[in-house]
C-alpha positions as CSV (number, residue, x, y, z in Angstrom):
1,M,74.5,72.2,113.8
2,T,73.8,73.7,117.4
3,T,71.0,72.3,119.3
4,Q,69.4,74.3,121.6
5,L,68.5,71.6,124.7
6,A,65.2,72.7,126.1
7,V,65.9,71.3,130.1
8,T,67.2,74.0,131.5
9,A,70.5,72.7,134.0
10,V,70.4,73.7,138.0
11,E,73.3,75.3,139.3
12,E,76.2,73.4,140.6
13,S,74.0,70.0,139.8
14,T,74.3,66.9,137.6
15,Y,73.2,67.5,134.0
16,A,73.0,64.5,131.5
17,V,73.4,65.3,127.8
18,T,72.8,62.3,125.4
19,A,73.8,62.8,122.0
20,A,73.1,59.7,119.4
21,F,75.1,59.2,116.2
22,K,74.3,58.5,113.2
23,D,75.8,58.7,108.9
24,E,75.0,60.4,105.6
25,D,71.8,58.4,105.0
26,G,70.4,58.4,108.7
27,T,71.6,55.6,109.7
28,A,72.9,55.0,113.5
29,I,76.4,54.2,113.5
30,T,79.0,53.7,116.1
31,P,82.1,56.3,115.5
32,Q,85.7,55.6,115.5
33,T,86.3,58.3,118.0
34,I,84.5,60.6,119.8
35,L,85.9,63.9,121.8
36,W,83.6,65.9,123.8
37,T,84.8,70.0,124.8
38,L,82.3,71.9,127.2
39,T,82.6,75.7,126.9
40,D,80.7,78.9,127.8
41,K,79.0,81.1,124.6
42,L,82.4,82.9,123.7
43,G,84.5,79.5,123.0
44,T,85.7,79.5,126.9
45,V,86.1,76.1,128.3
46,I,85.1,75.0,131.2
47,N,86.1,73.5,134.4
48,L,89.4,71.6,132.2
49,R,86.7,70.3,129.7
50,E,88.2,69.8,126.3
51,N,88.7,67.1,124.7
52,I,87.6,64.7,127.0
53,S,87.7,61.1,125.0
54,V,84.5,58.9,124.5
55,V,84.4,54.6,124.1
56,P,82.9,55.4,121.0
57,A,79.5,53.8,120.8
58,T,75.8,54.7,119.0
59,S,74.7,56.5,121.6
60,I,76.5,58.3,124.5
61,T,75.9,60.3,128.1
62,I,78.1,63.0,129.1
63,V,76.9,63.8,132.3
64,L,77.5,67.0,134.3
65,T,78.3,67.9,137.9
66,G,79.3,70.6,140.1
67,D,81.4,72.6,138.9
68,D,80.6,72.0,134.8
69,L,77.6,73.7,135.7
70,A,78.8,76.5,138.1
71,T,77.5,80.0,136.6
72,S,79.9,83.0,136.0
73,T,79.5,86.7,135.0
74,V,80.3,85.2,131.3
75,G,76.7,83.8,131.4
76,R,74.8,80.5,132.2
77,T,74.5,79.4,128.6
78,R,77.2,76.6,128.1
79,V,78.2,74.6,124.6
80,I,78.8,70.9,124.8
81,T,80.9,70.7,121.4
82,I,81.0,66.9,120.2
83,L,84.1,65.9,117.3
84,A,83.6,62.2,116.1
85,T,85.2,59.8,113.0
86,Y,82.8,57.7,111.3
87,N,83.7,55.2,108.4
88,S,81.2,55.2,105.7
89,D,80.6,54.2,101.6
90,Y,82.5,57.9,101.2
91,G,85.5,56.8,103.5
92,T,87.3,56.3,106.5
93,L,87.5,58.2,109.6
94,L,85.4,61.1,108.1
95,K,84.7,64.0,110.4
96,L,81.4,64.4,112.7
97,K,80.2,67.5,114.5
98,G,78.0,69.3,116.4
99,A,76.6,71.4,119.3
100,A,74.4,71.4,121.7
101,T,73.5,74.5,124.5
102,F,71.6,74.8,127.2
103,D,70.9,77.5,129.8
104,I,71.5,77.1,133.6
105,E,69.1,77.9,136.3
106,N,71.3,80.5,139.0
107,L,69.7,79.8,142.6
108,V,69.6,82.3,145.1
109,A,72.0,80.6,147.4
110,V,74.6,77.5,146.6
111,S,76.8,76.3,149.2
């Protein structure tokens, strides 16, 4: 499931995305593993941000800055994809996947 984030990032500035994790019953969980990847809408990895490991917690904040938010000829939309595994009554190391998209405001002059 992809979520469109309401807040627009500013080109080459700083942008924070918070993700919270829930199991199949909607109960907050701490995953066993968490990885995230930043791409454009065509799936091209941005700024080497692929399979970045995060210390597991019930919620995490991904901070993007500088070249993570540079605009290109491909467009100004970015996708953060999160892959996690968790344990529940249904099994161990179950997969949890999600994505969020956001747009970048293109500034006239960026130095």
